[in-house]
Biopython code that builds the backbone (N, CA, C, O; Angstrom):
import numpy as np
from Bio.PDB.StructureBuilder import StructureBuilder

atoms = [
    (1, "MET", "N", (0.423, -1.219, -0.138)),
    (1, "MET", "CA", (-0.001, 0.027, 0.293)),
    (1, "MET", "C", (0.902, 1.267, -0.416)),
    (1, "MET", "O", (0.916, 1.708, -1.565)),
    (2, "GLN", "N", (1.623, 1.607, 0.763)),
    (2, "GLN", "CA", (2.610, 2.447, 0.865)),
    (2, "GLN", "C", (3.407, 2.517, -0.676)),
    (2, "GLN", "O", (3.874, 3.610, -0.995)),
    (3, "LEU", "N", (3.517, 1.668, -1.366)),
    (3, "LEU", "CA", (4.390, 1.885, -2.831)),
    (3, "LEU", "C", (2.943, 2.300, -3.344)),
    (3, "LEU", "O", (3.248, 3.198, -4.128)),
    (4, "LEU", "N", (1.695, 2.212, -3.383)),
    (4, "LEU", "CA", (0.587, 3.167, -4.335)),
    (4, "LEU", "C", (0.799, 4.459, -3.860)),
    (4, "LEU", "O", (0.782, 5.430, -4.616)),
    (5, "GLN", "N", (1.032, 4.556, -2.462)),
    (5, "GLN", "CA", (0.943, 6.072, -1.779)),
    (5, "GLN", "C", (2.053, 6.845, -2.437)),
    (5, "GLN", "O", (2.211, 8.063, -2.357)),
    (6, "ASN", "N", (2.542, 6.286, -2.868)),
    (6, "ASN", "CA", (4.232, 7.065, -2.943)),
    (6, "ASN", "C", (4.061, 7.011, -4.752)),
    (6, "ASN", "O", (4.686, 7.816, -5.442)),
    (7, "ALA", "N", (3.410, 6.270, -5.191)),
    (7, "ALA", "CA", (3.206, 6.607, -6.424)),
    (7, "ALA", "C", (2.562, 7.676, -6.871)),
    (7, "ALA", "O", (2.821, 8.634, -7.600)),
    (8, "ALA", "N", (1.261, 7.106, -5.988)),
    (8, "ALA", "CA", (0.180, 8.745, -6.532)),
    (8, "ALA", "C", (1.060, 10.165, -5.963)),
    (8, "ALA", "O", (1.590, 10.953, -6.747)),
    (9, "ALA", "N", (1.085, 10.265, -4.961)),
    (9, "ALA", "CA", (1.987, 11.300, -4.097)),
    (9, "ALA", "C", (3.158, 11.886, -5.662)),
    (9, "ALA", "O", (3.078, 13.109, -5.777)),
    (10, "LEU", "N", (3.967, 11.338, -6.578)),
    (10, "LEU", "CA", (5.031, 11.564, -7.318)),
    (10, "LEU", "C", (3.941, 12.096, -8.025)),
    (10, "LEU", "O", (3.804, 13.315, -8.132)),
    (11, "LEU", "N", (2.880, 11.013, -8.690)),
    (11, "LEU", "CA", (2.202, 11.778, -9.664)),
    (11, "LEU", "C", (1.472, 13.742, -9.440)),
    (11, "LEU", "O", (1.314, 14.771, -10.098)),
    (12, "LYS", "N", (1.229, 13.108, -7.856)),
    (12, "LYS", "CA", (0.304, 15.174, -7.879)),
    (12, "LYS", "C", (1.903, 15.944, -8.081)),
    (12, "LYS", "O", (1.937, 16.667, -9.077)),
    (13, "VAL", "N", (2.766, 15.904, -7.550)),
    (13, "VAL", "CA", (4.226, 16.419, -7.874)),
    (13, "VAL", "C", (4.197, 17.031, -9.194)),
    (13, "VAL", "O", (4.381, 18.216, -9.474)),
    (14, "ALA", "N", (3.966, 16.158, -9.881)),
    (14, "ALA", "CA", (4.545, 15.873, -11.275)),
    (14, "ALA", "C", (3.138, 16.415, -12.298)),
    (14, "ALA", "O", (3.421, 16.663, -13.470)),
    (15, "PHE", "N", (1.591, 16.599, -11.843)),
    (15, "PHE", "CA", (0.793, 16.980, -12.558)),
    (15, "PHE", "C", (-0.105, 17.547, -12.009)),
    (15, "PHE", "O", (-1.272, 17.569, -12.403)),
    (16, "GLY", "N", (0.469, 18.236, -10.728)),
    (16, "GLY", "CA", (-0.528, 19.590, -10.201)),
    (16, "GLY", "C", (-2.236, 19.642, -9.587)),
    (16, "GLY", "O", (-2.333, 19.319, -8.403)),
    (17, "ASP", "N", (-3.099, 19.889, -10.056)),
    (17, "ASP", "CA", (-3.922, 19.876, -10.076)),
    (17, "ASP", "C", (-4.531, 19.012, -11.207)),
    (17, "ASP", "O", (-5.688, 18.993, -10.786)),
    (18, "TYR", "N", (-4.562, 18.397, -12.168)),
    (18, "TYR", "CA", (-5.151, 17.701, -12.705)),
    (18, "TYR", "C", (-5.647, 16.511, -12.466)),
    (18, "TYR", "O", (-4.826, 15.658, -12.126)),
    (19, "GLU", "N", (-6.998, 16.132, -12.560)),
    (19, "GLU", "CA", (-7.493, 14.765, -11.888)),
    (19, "GLU", "C", (-6.265, 13.173, -12.114)),
    (19, "GLU", "O", (-5.738, 12.765, -13.149)),
    (20, "ILE", "N", (-6.175, 12.645, -10.727)),
    (20, "ILE", "CA", (-5.292, 11.367, -10.657)),
    (20, "ILE", "C", (-6.389, 10.139, -10.502)),
    (20, "ILE", "O", (-7.465, 10.517, -10.040)),
    (21, "TYR", "N", (-6.334, 9.346, -10.677)),
    (21, "TYR", "CA", (-7.355, 7.825, -10.507)),
    (21, "TYR", "C", (-6.291, 6.917, -10.809)),
    (21, "TYR", "O", (-5.330, 6.841, -11.575)),
    (22, "ARG", "N", (-6.879, 6.219, -9.846)),
    (22, "ARG", "CA", (-6.049, 4.799, -9.894)),
    (22, "ARG", "C", (-6.607, 3.743, -10.442)),
    (22, "ARG", "O", (-6.842, 2.876, -9.600)),
    (23, "SER", "N", (-6.947, 3.437, -11.625)),
    (23, "SER", "CA", (-7.236, 2.559, -12.108)),
    (23, "SER", "C", (-7.192, 1.141, -12.152)),
    (23, "SER", "O", (-7.716, 0.492, -13.057)),
    (24, "GLY", "N", (-6.733, 0.771, -11.437)),
    (24, "GLY", "CA", (-6.570, -0.889, -11.270)),
    (24, "GLY", "C", (-5.225, -1.457, -11.282)),
    (24, "GLY", "O", (-4.471, -1.502, -12.254)),
    (25, "GLY", "N", (-4.934, -2.016, -9.742)),
    (25, "GLY", "CA", (-4.007, -2.920, -9.475)),
    (25, "GLY", "C", (-2.603, -1.540, -9.350)),
    (25, "GLY", "O", (-3.059, -0.498, -8.879)),
    (26, "ASP", "N", (-1.437, -1.486, -9.621)),
    (26, "ASP", "CA", (-0.971, -0.308, -9.789)),
    (26, "ASP", "C", (-0.758, 0.737, -11.282)),
    (26, "ASP", "O", (0.212, 1.403, -11.642)),
    (27, "GLU", "N", (-2.105, 0.528, -11.911)),
    (27, "GLU", "CA", (-1.759, 1.650, -12.602)),
    (27, "GLU", "C", (-2.577, 2.843, -12.978)),
    (27, "GLU", "O", (-3.593, 2.307, -13.419)),
    (28, "PHE", "N", (-2.704, 3.765, -13.045)),
    (28, "PHE", "CA", (-3.109, 5.501, -12.717)),
    (28, "PHE", "C", (-3.050, 5.850, -13.868)),
    (28, "PHE", "O", (-2.058, 5.751, -14.590)),
    (29, "VAL", "N", (-4.484, 6.457, -14.264)),
    (29, "VAL", "CA", (-4.730, 7.774, -15.086)),
    (29, "VAL", "C", (-4.876, 9.093, -14.456)),
    (29, "VAL", "O", (-5.460, 9.290, -13.389)),
    (30, "VAL", "N", (-4.210, 10.136, -15.312)),
    (30, "VAL", "CA", (-4.498, 10.857, -15.418)),
    (30, "VAL", "C", (-4.973, 11.633, -16.372)),
    (30, "VAL", "O", (-4.687, 11.350, -17.536)),
    (31, "LEU", "N", (-5.943, 12.973, -16.035)),
    (31, "LEU", "CA", (-6.648, 13.544, -17.100)),
    (31, "LEU", "C", (-6.276, 14.953, -17.035)),
    (31, "LEU", "O", (-6.114, 15.446, -15.919)),
    (32, "CYS", "N", (-6.117, 15.672, -18.082)),
    (32, "CYS", "CA", (-5.278, 17.117, -18.294)),
    (32, "CYS", "C", (-5.854, 17.222, -19.360)),
    (32, "CYS", "O", (-5.329, 16.971, -20.444)),
    (33, "PRO", "N", (-7.549, 17.786, -19.118)),
    (33, "PRO", "CA", (-7.804, 18.494, -19.656)),
    (33, "PRO", "C", (-7.538, 19.940, -20.347)),
    (33, "PRO", "O", (-7.971, 20.878, -19.677)),
    (34, "GLY", "N", (-7.150, 20.152, -21.092)),
    (34, "GLY", "CA", (-6.957, 21.502, -22.335)),
    (34, "GLY", "C", (-5.222, 21.617, -21.909)),
    (34, "GLY", "O", (-4.711, 22.730, -21.782)),
    (35, "ILE", "N", (-4.539, 20.546, -21.742)),
    (35, "ILE", "CA", (-2.870, 20.953, -21.686)),
    (35, "ILE", "C", (-2.662, 20.683, -22.987)),
    (35, "ILE", "O", (-3.541, 20.217, -23.712)),
    (36, "THR", "N", (-1.375, 20.983, -23.407)),
    (36, "THR", "CA", (-0.863, 21.376, -24.392)),
    (36, "THR", "C", (0.219, 19.979, -24.754)),
    (36, "THR", "O", (0.767, 19.498, -23.762)),
    (37, "SER", "N", (0.495, 19.413, -25.940)),
    (37, "SER", "CA", (1.221, 18.400, -26.239)),
    (37, "SER", "C", (2.965, 18.396, -25.531)),
    (37, "SER", "O", (3.717, 17.470, -25.230)),
    (38, "GLN", "N", (3.166, 20.520, -25.442)),
    (38, "GLN", "CA", (4.296, 20.501, -25.171)),
    (38, "GLN", "C", (4.171, 20.346, -23.311)),
    (38, "GLN", "O", (4.986, 19.664, -22.688)),
    (39, "GLN", "N", (3.119, 21.036, -22.683)),
    (39, "GLN", "CA", (2.994, 20.710, -21.292)),
    (39, "GLN", "C", (3.152, 19.081, -21.040)),
    (39, "GLN", "O", (4.147, 18.622, -20.479)),
    (40, "LEU", "N", (2.187, 18.355, -21.462)),
    (40, "LEU", "CA", (2.236, 17.258, -21.115)),
    (40, "LEU", "C", (3.592, 16.647, -21.244)),
    (40, "LEU", "O", (3.988, 15.646, -20.647)),
    (41, "ASP", "N", (4.251, 17.375, -22.097)),
    (41, "ASP", "CA", (5.717, 16.368, -22.632)),
    (41, "ASP", "C", (6.458, 16.922, -20.919)),
    (41, "ASP", "O", (6.646, 16.136, -19.991)),
    (42, "GLU", "N", (6.677, 17.973, -20.886)),
    (42, "GLU", "CA", (7.525, 18.529, -19.274)),
    (42, "GLU", "C", (6.685, 17.639, -18.371)),
    (42, "GLU", "O", (7.427, 17.035, -17.597)),
    (43, "SER", "N", (5.658, 17.403, -18.229)),
    (43, "SER", "CA", (4.805, 16.907, -17.037)),
    (43, "SER", "C", (5.542, 15.721, -17.100)),
    (43, "SER", "O", (6.237, 15.508, -16.106)),
    (44, "ILE", "N", (5.585, 14.804, -18.089)),
    (44, "ILE", "CA", (5.928, 13.328, -18.105)),
    (44, "ILE", "C", (7.854, 13.357, -17.750)),
    (44, "ILE", "O", (8.517, 12.537, -17.117)),
    (45, "ALA", "N", (8.252, 14.501, -18.377)),
    (45, "ALA", "CA", (9.418, 14.725, -17.844)),
    (45, "ALA", "C", (9.859, 14.924, -16.192)),
    (45, "ALA", "O", (10.757, 14.670, -15.389)),
    (46, "ARG", "N", (8.900, 15.394, -16.286)),
    (46, "ARG", "CA", (9.291, 15.702, -14.199)),
    (46, "ARG", "C", (8.918, 14.525, -13.844)),
    (46, "ARG", "O", (9.875, 14.030, -13.248)),
    (47, "PHE", "N", (7.758, 13.547, -13.889)),
    (47, "PHE", "CA", (7.523, 12.300, -13.930)),
    (47, "PHE", "C", (8.658, 11.598, -13.344)),
    (47, "PHE", "O", (9.077, 11.307, -12.223)),
    (48, "HIS", "N", (9.097, 11.393, -14.996)),
    (48, "HIS", "CA", (10.604, 10.555, -14.574)),
    (48, "HIS", "C", (11.570, 10.728, -13.864)),
    (48, "HIS", "O", (12.395, 9.873, -13.544)),
    (49, "ALA", "N", (11.540, 12.274, -13.444)),
    (49, "ALA", "CA", (12.738, 12.556, -13.224)),
    (49, "ALA", "C", (12.309, 12.327, -11.393)),
    (49, "ALA", "O", (13.226, 12.007, -10.637)),
    (50, "LEU", "N", (11.234, 12.474, -10.971)),
    (50, "LEU", "CA", (10.557, 12.324, -9.561)),
    (50, "LEU", "C", (10.944, 10.815, -9.449)),
    (50, "LEU", "O", (11.651, 10.383, -8.538)),
    (51, "ALA", "N", (10.535, 10.214, -10.236)),
    (51, "ALA", "CA", (10.718, 8.436, -10.797)),
    (51, "ALA", "C", (12.020, 7.895, -10.281)),
    (51, "ALA", "O", (12.210, 7.130, -9.335)),
    (52, "ASP", "N", (12.774, 8.386, -11.004)),
    (52, "ASP", "CA", (14.229, 8.163, -11.160)),
    (52, "ASP", "C", (14.675, 8.442, -9.616)),
    (52, "ASP", "O", (15.134, 7.488, -8.987)),
    (53, "ASN", "N", (14.607, 9.182, -9.247)),
    (53, "ASN", "CA", (15.132, 10.029, -7.975)),
    (53, "ASN", "C", (14.701, 9.426, -6.651)),
    (53, "ASN", "O", (15.301, 9.726, -5.618)),
    (54, "THR", "N", (13.617, 8.536, -6.654)),
    (54, "THR", "CA", (12.915, 7.720, -5.655)),
    (54, "THR", "C", (13.165, 5.864, -5.431)),
    (54, "THR", "O", (12.440, 5.023, -5.963)),
    (55, "PRO", "N", (13.913, 5.666, -4.861)),
    (55, "PRO", "CA", (14.621, 4.374, -4.965)),
    (55, "PRO", "C", (13.311, 3.013, -5.183)),
    (55, "PRO", "O", (13.345, 2.110, -6.019)),
    (56, "ASP", "N", (12.114, 3.298, -4.013)),
    (56, "ASP", "CA", (11.302, 2.697, -4.332)),
    (56, "ASP", "C", (9.743, 2.464, -5.511)),
    (56, "ASP", "O", (8.733, 1.760, -5.520)),
    (57, "VAL", "N", (10.379, 3.563, -6.401)),
    (57, "VAL", "CA", (9.269, 3.493, -7.068)),
    (57, "VAL", "C", (9.815, 3.513, -8.786)),
    (57, "VAL", "O", (10.669, 4.394, -8.884)),
    (58, "SER", "N", (9.652, 3.035, -9.711)),
    (58, "SER", "CA", (9.607, 3.222, -11.282)),
    (58, "SER", "C", (7.956, 3.215, -11.923)),
    (58, "SER", "O", (6.793, 3.038, -11.559)),
    (59, "PHE", "N", (8.526, 3.443, -12.764)),
    (59, "PHE", "CA", (6.549, 3.720, -13.784)),
    (59, "PHE", "C", (7.132, 3.294, -15.655)),
    (59, "PHE", "O", (8.060, 3.070, -16.432)),
    (60, "ALA", "N", (6.287, 3.378, -15.525)),
    (60, "ALA", "CA", (6.868, 3.573, -17.471)),
    (60, "ALA", "C", (5.159, 3.926, -17.514)),
    (60, "ALA", "O", (4.206, 3.481, -16.875)),
    (61, "ALA", "N", (5.340, 5.306, -18.975)),
    (61, "ALA", "CA", (4.134, 5.987, -18.453)),
    (61, "ALA", "C", (3.498, 6.215, -20.382)),
    (61, "ALA", "O", (4.408, 6.508, -21.157)),
    (62, "GLY", "N", (2.560, 6.126, -20.795)),
    (62, "GLY", "CA", (2.205, 6.103, -21.847)),
    (62, "GLY", "C", (1.111, 7.613, -21.848)),
    (62, "GLY", "O", (0.556, 8.025, -20.830)),
    (63, "THR", "N", (1.008, 8.154, -22.996)),
    (63, "THR", "CA", (0.288, 9.084, -22.941)),
    (63, "THR", "C", (-0.092, 9.054, -24.244)),
    (63, "THR", "O", (0.370, 8.366, -25.154)),
    (64, "LYS", "N", (-1.629, 10.450, -24.278)),
    (64, "LYS", "CA", (-2.325, 9.995, -25.569)),
    (64, "LYS", "C", (-2.999, 11.676, -25.547)),
    (64, "LYS", "O", (-3.917, 11.853, -24.746)),
    (65, "CYS", "N", (-2.601, 12.745, -26.310)),
    (65, "CYS", "CA", (-2.787, 13.998, -26.027)),
    (65, "CYS", "C", (-3.918, 14.222, -27.452)),
    (65, "CYS", "O", (-3.590, 13.770, -28.549)),
    (66, "VAL", "N", (-5.177, 14.927, -27.268)),
    (66, "VAL", "CA", (-6.639, 14.288, -27.990)),
    (66, "VAL", "C", (-6.671, 16.107, -27.900)),
    (66, "VAL", "O", (-6.182, 16.803, -27.011)),
    (67, "GLU", "N", (-7.557, 16.639, -29.367)),
    (67, "GLU", "CA", (-8.676, 17.676, -29.054)),
    (67, "GLU", "C", (-9.655, 17.184, -29.671)),
    (67, "GLU", "O", (-9.696, 16.347, -30.573)),
    (68, "GLY", "N", (-10.965, 18.112, -28.793)),
    (68, "GLY", "CA", (-11.444, 18.245, -29.686)),
    (68, "GLY", "C", (-12.397, 16.628, -29.312)),
    (68, "GLY", "O", (-11.798, 15.651, -28.862)),
    (69, "ASP", "N", (-13.718, 16.612, -29.559)),
    (69, "ASP", "CA", (-14.050, 15.096, -29.279)),
    (69, "ASP", "C", (-13.542, 13.825, -29.685)),
    (69, "ASP", "O", (-13.214, 13.325, -30.761)),
    (70, "TYR", "N", (-13.580, 13.422, -28.377)),
    (70, "TYR", "CA", (-12.949, 12.167, -28.316)),
    (70, "TYR", "C", (-13.788, 10.899, -27.291)),
    (70, "TYR", "O", (-14.758, 11.191, -26.592)),
    (71, "ASP", "N", (-13.281, 9.674, -27.359)),
    (71, "ASP", "CA", (-14.296, 8.413, -27.189)),
    (71, "ASP", "C", (-13.012, 8.156, -25.605)),
    (71, "ASP", "O", (-11.856, 8.115, -26.028)),
    (72, "ILE", "N", (-13.054, 8.080, -24.827)),
    (72, "ILE", "CA", (-12.406, 8.012, -23.319)),
    (72, "ILE", "C", (-11.880, 6.616, -23.395)),
    (72, "ILE", "O", (-10.659, 6.506, -23.292)),
    (73, "HIS", "N", (-12.581, 5.541, -23.556)),
    (73, "HIS", "CA", (-12.155, 4.535, -23.900)),
    (73, "HIS", "C", (-11.091, 3.999, -24.981)),
    (73, "HIS", "O", (-10.269, 3.083, -24.928)),
    (74, "ALA", "N", (-11.490, 5.103, -26.173)),
    (74, "ALA", "CA", (-9.960, 4.661, -27.100)),
    (74, "ALA", "C", (-8.605, 5.247, -27.267)),
    (74, "ALA", "O", (-7.641, 4.973, -27.983)),
    (75, "VAL", "N", (-8.870, 6.199, -26.312)),
    (75, "VAL", "CA", (-8.043, 7.477, -25.847)),
    (75, "VAL", "C", (-7.420, 6.496, -24.593)),
    (75, "VAL", "O", (-6.284, 6.194, -24.961)),
    (76, "MET", "N", (-7.670, 5.935, -23.392)),
    (76, "MET", "CA", (-6.999, 5.361, -22.313)),
    (76, "MET", "C", (-6.713, 3.918, -22.997)),
    (76, "MET", "O", (-6.511, 3.068, -22.130)),
    (77, "GLN", "N", (-6.637, 3.372, -24.436)),
    (77, "GLN", "CA", (-6.696, 2.054, -24.446)),
    (77, "GLN", "C", (-5.027, 2.695, -25.498)),
    (77, "GLN", "O", (-3.967, 2.070, -25.453)),
    (78, "ALA", "N", (-5.199, 3.862, -26.243)),
    (78, "ALA", "CA", (-3.943, 4.199, -26.817)),
    (78, "ALA", "C", (-3.307, 4.265, -25.954)),
    (78, "ALA", "O", (-2.365, 3.476, -26.035)),
    (79, "ALA", "N", (-3.319, 4.911, -24.979)),
    (79, "ALA", "CA", (-2.124, 5.722, -23.800)),
    (79, "ALA", "C", (-2.047, 4.086, -22.985)),
    (79, "ALA", "O", (-1.198, 4.017, -22.096)),
    (80, "ASP", "N", (-2.670, 3.131, -23.185)),
    (80, "ASP", "CA", (-1.327, 1.585, -22.151)),
    (80, "ASP", "C", (-0.655, 1.584, -23.554)),
    (80, "ASP", "O", (0.573, 1.520, -23.509)),
    (81, "GLN", "N", (-1.265, 1.646, -24.896)),
    (81, "GLN", "CA", (-0.710, 0.730, -25.655)),
    (81, "GLN", "C", (0.655, 1.690, -25.286)),
    (81, "GLN", "O", (1.370, 1.107, -24.470)),
    (82, "ASN", "N", (0.987, 2.532, -25.544)),
    (82, "ASN", "CA", (2.007, 3.900, -24.914)),
    (82, "ASN", "C", (2.917, 2.856, -24.059)),
    (82, "ASN", "O", (3.933, 2.182, -24.229)),
    (83, "MET", "N", (1.806, 3.159, -22.876)),
    (83, "MET", "CA", (2.851, 2.862, -22.050)),
    (83, "MET", "C", (3.835, 1.497, -22.203)),
    (83, "MET", "O", (4.996, 1.347, -21.822)),
    (84, "TYR", "N", (2.982, 0.608, -22.867)),
    (84, "TYR", "CA", (3.783, -0.678, -23.000)),
    (84, "TYR", "C", (4.928, -0.995, -23.329)),
    (84, "TYR", "O", (5.697, -1.821, -22.837)),
    (85, "LEU", "N", (5.127, 0.275, -24.924)),
    (85, "LEU", "CA", (6.909, 0.570, -25.878)),
    (85, "LEU", "C", (7.078, 1.501, -24.810)),
    (85, "LEU", "O", (8.128, 1.874, -25.334)),
    (86, "ASN", "N", (7.010, 2.180, -23.844)),
    (86, "ASN", "CA", (7.429, 3.341, -22.548)),
    (86, "ASN", "C", (8.298, 1.985, -21.877)),
    (86, "ASN", "O", (9.525, 2.069, -21.926)),
    (87, "LYS", "N", (7.741, 0.855, -21.309)),
    (87, "LYS", "CA", (7.728, 0.055, -20.258)),
    (87, "LYS", "C", (9.223, -0.945, -21.037)),
    (87, "LYS", "O", (10.071, -1.574, -20.404)),
    (88, "GLU", "N", (9.126, -0.794, -22.483)),
    (88, "GLU", "CA", (9.824, -2.120, -23.410)),
    (88, "GLU", "C", (11.144, -0.932, -23.337)),
    (88, "GLU", "O", (12.122, -1.572, -22.950)),
    (89, "GLU", "N", (11.351, -0.180, -23.450)),
    (89, "GLU", "CA", (12.392, 0.813, -23.685)),
    (89, "GLU", "C", (13.147, 0.917, -22.272)),
    (89, "GLU", "O", (14.377, 0.940, -22.243)),
    (90, "PHE", "N", (12.527, 0.967, -21.331)),
    (90, "PHE", "CA", (12.925, 0.827, -20.063)),
    (90, "PHE", "C", (13.720, -0.257, -20.140)),
    (90, "PHE", "O", (14.925, -0.194, -20.388)),
    (91, "TYR", "N", (13.328, -0.901, -20.012)),
    (91, "TYR", "CA", (13.895, -2.059, -19.576)),
    (91, "TYR", "C", (14.665, -2.438, -20.470)),
    (91, "TYR", "O", (15.697, -2.945, -20.031)),
    (92, "ARG", "N", (14.537, -2.376, -22.030)),
    (92, "ARG", "CA", (16.300, -2.228, -22.609)),
    (92, "ARG", "C", (17.223, -0.992, -22.030)),
    (92, "ARG", "O", (18.443, -1.039, -22.181)),
    (93, "GLN", "N", (16.731, -0.129, -21.508)),
    (93, "GLN", "CA", (18.030, 0.622, -21.327)),
    (93, "GLN", "C", (18.305, 0.054, -20.149)),
    (93, "GLN", "O", (19.477, 0.273, -19.844)),
    (94, "HIS", "N", (17.495, -0.840, -19.033)),
    (94, "HIS", "CA", (18.143, -0.939, -17.745)),
    (94, "HIS", "C", (17.789, -2.668, -17.300)),
    (94, "HIS", "O", (17.178, -2.920, -16.262)),
    (95, "PRO", "N", (18.259, -3.736, -18.223)),
    (95, "PRO", "CA", (17.891, -4.499, -18.073)),
    (95, "PRO", "C", (18.102, -5.806, -16.376)),
    (95, "PRO", "O", (17.624, -6.873, -15.991)),
    (96, "GLU", "N", (19.008, -4.882, -15.957)),
    (96, "GLU", "CA", (18.737, -5.347, -14.871)),
    (96, "GLU", "C", (17.524, -4.998, -13.494)),
    (96, "GLU", "O", (17.234, -5.484, -12.400)),
    (97, "LYS", "N", (17.203, -4.149, -14.144)),
    (97, "LYS", "CA", (15.514, -3.500, -13.432)),
    (97, "LYS", "C", (14.550, -4.667, -13.878)),
    (97, "LYS", "O", (13.799, -4.961, -12.949)),
    (98, "ASN", "N", (14.325, -5.471, -15.081)),
    (98, "ASN", "CA", (13.254, -6.069, -15.192)),
    (98, "ASN", "C", (13.637, -7.793, -14.352)),
    (98, "ASN", "O", (14.428, -8.711, -14.569)),
    (99, "TRP", "N", (12.525, -7.490, -13.317)),
    (99, "TRP", "CA", (12.665, -8.693, -12.824)),
    (99, "TRP", "C", (12.417, -9.711, -13.212)),
    (99, "TRP", "O", (13.002, -10.753, -12.916)),
    (100, "ARG", "N", (11.263, -9.552, -14.137)),
    (100, "ARG", "CA", (10.392, -11.094, -14.612)),
    (100, "ARG", "C", (11.440, -11.697, -15.681)),
    (100, "ARG", "O", (11.141, -12.750, -16.244)),
    (101, "LYS", "N", (12.561, -11.107, -15.950)),
    (101, "LYS", "CA", (13.885, -12.163, -16.445)),
    (101, "LYS", "C", (14.606, -12.423, -15.979)),
    (101, "LYS", "O", (15.241, -13.276, -16.598)),
    (102, "ILE", "N", (15.150, -12.089, -14.753)),
    (102, "ILE", "CA", (16.088, -12.430, -13.574)),
    (102, "ILE", "C", (15.480, -13.502, -12.741)),
    (102, "ILE", "O", (16.068, -14.235, -11.947)),
    (103, "ILE", "N", (14.431, -13.487, -12.989)),
    (103, "ILE", "CA", (14.042, -14.822, -11.793)),
    (103, "ILE", "C", (14.104, -16.116, -12.434)),
    (103, "ILE", "O", (13.872, -17.138, -11.788)),
]
sb = StructureBuilder()
sb.init_structure("model")
sb.init_model(0)
sb.init_chain("A")
sb.init_seg("    ")
for serial, (resi, resn, name, xyz) in enumerate(atoms, 1):
    if name == "N":
        sb.init_residue(resn, " ", resi, " ")
    sb.init_atom(name, np.array(xyz, "f"), 0.0, 1.0, " ", f" {name:<3s}", serial, name[0])
structure = sb.get_structure()
């Protein structure tokens, strides 16, 4: 439970007043209405920097920036796919942290 609380605290620092939801297990969703792609990239970079400096928390992040009308389920699915790409890249750069391959 403490791990999830630490993760939520980092998200709060990185994303400020945007809405943060735990979507299940160890996955979170942050809704950022009105954010620009550049602001989103800056928030994600801040988020990764915080996680990199927190020993007990690591993250893969997937984003999807949309304008106008959208289907929230499609946006979340696209962000989830991007998260898995981010996770693959992280483990490529840090194979020692991939506990699935270590065991």
